[in-house]
Phi, psi and omega in degrees: 000321183290324180290327178294318178298318179295319177300311180297321178295316178297320178296318180294318178296318179295322179294318179296324179286321185282336183297314176294326178295318180290332178291326181287323186271017180271026176284139178277145177257114183278320186222135175246132184295322185237141178273353180246163176286150175300153182302320180294323176296322180295312185287320186272337183241302189293318179293315175298321177295321177294324178294320175297318177297323178295320176295318179293320179290332174296322178290323180284338184295322185299307178291327179294320179294318179296318179293322179293320178293325178289323184275309184214091186297339180284346180258029184296338184279343182297311177296326178297317182294311184285324187261342181239312186291310181297313177295324180292322177296322178298318185274319192253336188255318184300141180295151181294132181089009183263005182255000000 
């Protein structure tokens, strides 16, 4: 019970601190100079997140492939394409700064 109270108190304090910050950042962005992420953002954030997503989709691919083979064996390439090929292309093939 005490830990729940502490959690709620910490959440309330964090909400009170974050509320003024979110009120300040509600400015609209009308025009963005580049439609792609900067290369450093791509290398330091997007590619590692994509690699984690590729690992997770690799784990999901096994049951998806088994279900696909059981239901419709001629469509075995669909889970491979969606769960392995596209994330791998995102991480390893796409040029840096293209995301």
